[in-house]
N, C-alpha and C positions, 0 to 999 in steps of 0.2 A: 316345399316352397322353392320356386325357381329363383334365378339370380336377380331378376327385376323386382320380385316381391321383397327379397331381403333388403335391397337398396331402399325401397320405400319405407320399410319398417325402421331401418337405421336412421333414415332422415327424420321420421316422425319423432323418434326418441331424442335425437339431437335438438330438434326444435323445442321439445318440452323442457329439455335441460337448459336451453338458452332462456326460455321464458322464466324458469325458476330462478336463474341467476339474475335476471333483470329485476324481478320482484324483490329479491333479497337486497339488491343494491338500492332500490327505491326506499325500502324500509330502513336501511342502515345509515344512509348518508345524512338524513336530518338529525339522527341521534348523535352521530359523530361530530356534526357541526355544533350541536348544543353542548356536547362535552368539551369542545375546544373553547367555548365561550365562558365556561365555569372557571373560577379562580382555582389555583392549586390549593391543596388541603391546608398548607401552611399559611395561605393568604386569607382563609376564611376567618373572620373575626370571631373570637370565642365569646360566649355570653358572659356578661358581668355577674360575678358571684359576690353577693353581699355576705361578709363574714358574720357568723353567729356571734351574739354578745358573749363577752367573757363570762366564765363561770360566776365570778363575783357579782355579776349583774342579775343573776337569777335569784328568786327567793331561796332562802337557805334550804327549804324543804327539798328543792330540786337536786341538791348536792349529796343526797344519800348515796352511800356506797354499800357494797355487799356486807362489809363488816358490821356497820351500824344497823343495816336491815336485819341481819341475823340476830343481833342482840334484841331488837324490838320484838321480833317474832318469838324469841325465847321468853321474854317478859310476858307476852300475851299468853303463850302456851302454859306457862307456869300458873298464871292466875286462873286459867280455864281448868286446869287439872287440880290445883290445890286450893283455889279460892283465897280468902283473906288469910288463912293459915300459912300460905306460902309467901306472904309479904316480906319476911326476913330474907329469904333467898332472892326474891325479886330485887330488894335493895342492894344485895351484893352484885347482882348483874348490872344494876344501874351505876354502881361504882366503876365497873369495867367500862361501861358506856361513857362515863364522864371523861375518861382518859382519851376517848376518841372524839367526842363532841360534847363539850360541857353544856352548851345551850340546849341541845336536843335531849340530853340526859335529864336536865331540869324540867323540860317540857313533859317528858314521859313520867317523871316522878310526880308531877302535879296531876297528870291524867290518872295515874294508878291510885293516888290518894283519893281522888274523886270517885273513881270506879269502886274502890273498896267501900267507901262511905255509902254509896248508893245501894250496896248489897248488904249493909249492916244497919245503917242508921236512917234509912229513907222513911219519912213519914208521909203517908198519903192523905190528901185532903179531898174527901168525897163531895162531889156536887158543887162545891164553891171554894173560892180562894180564901186563904187566911186573911185576917186583919193585918194592918201594919205595913202594907206594901206602898210604894210611892203613889201618890194621888195625882201626879201630873203626867205629862207625856214622856217621861223617862221610862215608864213601864210599857212593855208590849206583851200581849197575850198571844202565845204561839199555839195555834190549834192544829194538831197533826191529823192528816187525812187518813182515810180507811178505804179499801177497795170498793169501787162502785159496783152496783148490779150490772149485769150484762147489757141491759137496755139504757144504762146511764143514770139510773135512779140511785138514791142514797140508801145504803143498808141501814138497818135499825141502829147498829152500833155507831155509825157516823152521825146519825141524828142525835143520839145520846151525847156524843162529844160536843155537838153544836149547842145542845141545851145547856151543858155545863159552861161552855164559852159565853153563851148569852147571859147567864147569871153573873159570870165574872165581869163581862162588859158593863153590866148595869151597876155592879158594885164599884167598879173603877171606871167611871165615865170618861176620863181623860186619856185612858190608855189606848194605844194602837192595838189592832187585832190582826195578827199575821195568820192567814190561812194557807196551808201548804200541802200540795198533793197534785199529781199530774193526771194524765188520761189513762184510766185503768179499766174502762168499760169495754167489753168485747165488741159490742154492736153500736157504740155511740162515741162521739168525739167529746163528750162532756169530761170535765176534769173535776177531781175531788175539790180543789180550791174554788173553782167556779160554782160548784153546787153549794159548798159551805157558805160562800159569800152571798149567794142568792137567798139562802135560808135565813142567814143573819139579818140581811137587809129587810126581808119580809117580816121579820120579828122585831124590827125597830132599831137596829144598829145603824148608825149613820154611815153612809157609803164612804165618806172621806176618812173614816177611821180605819178602813180595811186596807191591808196590804196583801196582795194576791200573788202567791208563788205557785204557778201551775205547770211546772215541769217535773218535779220530783216523783220518782217511782219507788224510792226506798226511804227508810228513815234516815239513813246517812245522807241522802240527797236532800231531804227536808232541811237538815242542818246546813249543808254546804250551800244550797241555793237560797235558803232563807236568810243566811248570814249575808250573802251578797246583796240581797234586797235591802237588808237593814242598814247597809252602809250609806244609803241615801237619807237615813234618819239618824244622824250622829248623836242626837239628844237621847236616843234610847240606850240605856245601859243596864236595864234589868229585864229579865225574861221570866214569864210564868208559863210553864209547859202544861197544856191541856190535852188530855188524851184518855184512853182507857187505863184502868188501874194496872193491868199486867204490862203495859207499854210505857209507863212513866219512867222507869229506871233507864231503859235504853234511850228514850227520847231526851231525857235530861243529860245522859252521858254524852251523846253525840253533839248536842248544842254546846255543852260546857267544853268538850274537847275541841270543837271548832273555834271557840273563843280563845282557848289557850294556844292553839296553832296559829291563829292570827296575831296573837301577842308575840309569839316567837318570831314570826315573819316580819312584823312591822314595829315591834317594840311597845305596842299599846293594846291592851285587852279591850275589845269593843263592848262586851256585855258580860253579865253573870246570870246564871240561872238561879233565881231566888225563891221560887215557889212552884207548886203544882196544883192542879185540880183534876179530879178523875171521875169518870163514870164507872160503875161497877160492872165487871164481866166475870162472875164467879166460875163460869164454865171454862175460862181460859187461864185461870190462875196458874202461875209457874211456867207458862209456855214460852216466855222470853227471858230465860235465865242467863247465866254468865256466858254460856257457849254462844247463844244467839247474839248477845251483846257484843261479844268479841268479833263476830262477823261484820256487824255494822261499823264497829270501831276501825277494823282493818280497812274496810271499804272507804271510810271517810278519810283516813290518813294516807291512803295510797296516792303517791305523787301524780300518777297518770290521771287519776280522777280529779285531783285538786287543781291541776294546771292545764286541763284540756282546753 
């Protein structure tokens, strides 16, 4: 390349460099100006932070600590492993518990007494409720749901539970009827409670008697959500649990434990489980023993679930 060619090449490169510098300046100047308009970091107002309520304002159940949680777990584990025969050791653990939290120890003492009784002295009433229950609207029949068929239809076992509930509703015509169970069908939005309510209405139960809890997916949630619904009906103080025979113990346990927990939290026990009525399921006998019961009880008493 001769001398003139080199001069032209250098000139072209210099021109490109100048163009690049000009474009950079055009892009940078607006940003620099905007940055100058922003307040200094110290001048930016901080968002207002609302303090959380003091611990004393939470329900007492929220103030569990690791020590009391470990004791509760030990109580449940001992009952699962030793059953009623382990109640003496459990009472010793409850004595340790009482030194940490007297109220919580008393709550669990009542729960354990009820749990033991349900596994030793439970009498099942097949197909109908016993005589002698309240004849006014203090009584509520609690009908526990059962998983729906994939298309949203009612399984035979759920129909059988409804048949027992119908007989109970006819025997105690002033009682409320709480149906509880959520969406468990794979290919349908139907809920257990909705299906049970429709079945009972079709068989003559007045719609105004029905209380529909249609979120629960477990027996523990039946008790938790069902009890919340019952708060709207403070006259109700007696419950009769209606379900399959193998399921009566766990159903009664979680509803009674929920009532005791609410008594601990508020000072007033809202209701008591006073009776049961069951449909027979001989092929499932023994399928929901103490180990299964403990899982539902732990779930119910878990603070994360209770106060979500």
